[in-house]
N, C-alpha and C positions, 0 to 999 in steps of 0.2 A: 541682588545684593551687590554693593560696591566692592571693587577690588581694594586690597590693602597696599598702601604706599608708604614707605619709610624714608624720611630725610635724615641723613647722618652728617654731623660735622665732626670730623676726626680731631680737630684742634679745639673743640669745646666752645666755639663762639656761638652767638645767637643766630647765625645764618640758617641753620636747619629749622629752627622755630619760626623764623620770619618767612622762609620759603614755603614751609608747610602750611602756615596760617594763611598766607596769601592765596595759595592754591585751593585750600579748603573753601575760602570765600567764593571762589569761582566754580569749583567742581565738586561740591560736597555730595551730590547725588551719585557721582561716578566713582569717587575714591573715598576710602576711609583713611584719613591722613594721620600718620604717626611721626614722631620726631625724637631725636635725642635731646635731653634737657640742657639748658644752659648751666654752666658750673656754679654760678652764684646768683644771688637775688638781684644784684646790681645789673647784670647782663639781662636778666629777665625783665626788669623794669624798663630798661632802655628799649628792648624789643617791643614791649607793650606800648610804649610811647610812640614808636614808629608806626605800629599797626593802627593805633588810634588816629594818627595823622592821615592814614590811608582809609579811614572809616571801616576798620576791620578789628577783629579780636583774635587773641592767641587760641590755638587749638586747645581742647580741654586738657587739664593737667594729668588726667589718668591716661592720656596717650603720649605723654613725655616719658620715654623709657630708655634704658640701656639694654639693647637687644642681647638675648641669650640664645643658646641652642634650643631648638624646638619651636622657635617662633617663625612664622611664615608670612612673607609679603609677596605680592605679585611683582613689585618693582622696588628697588632701593636706589636712592639718589645720594651720592656722596659729594658733599660740599667741602671745600678747603681741606683736601686730604693731606696736604703736605708731602705728597709723593713725588713732587718734581723738584729738581735742583735748579734754581734760577740765580 
């Protein structure tokens, strides 16, 4: 059974969806990829276009979630956290 991996984009961009979808295309047998959703349909459509250009597809919509307590992943990758002051 593959490990569960969650991509999170704290600022709500499409980066988590893009990163998760690209990794799933390469390592679907090793990881079950999850991602936080994009905040709007326009962001999702742009991510879909980029993925098509890379001959890939978005991860299934049922794995686009807002994590809640009780959910478990082996790894969580945080993208664009906004935690740094630049």
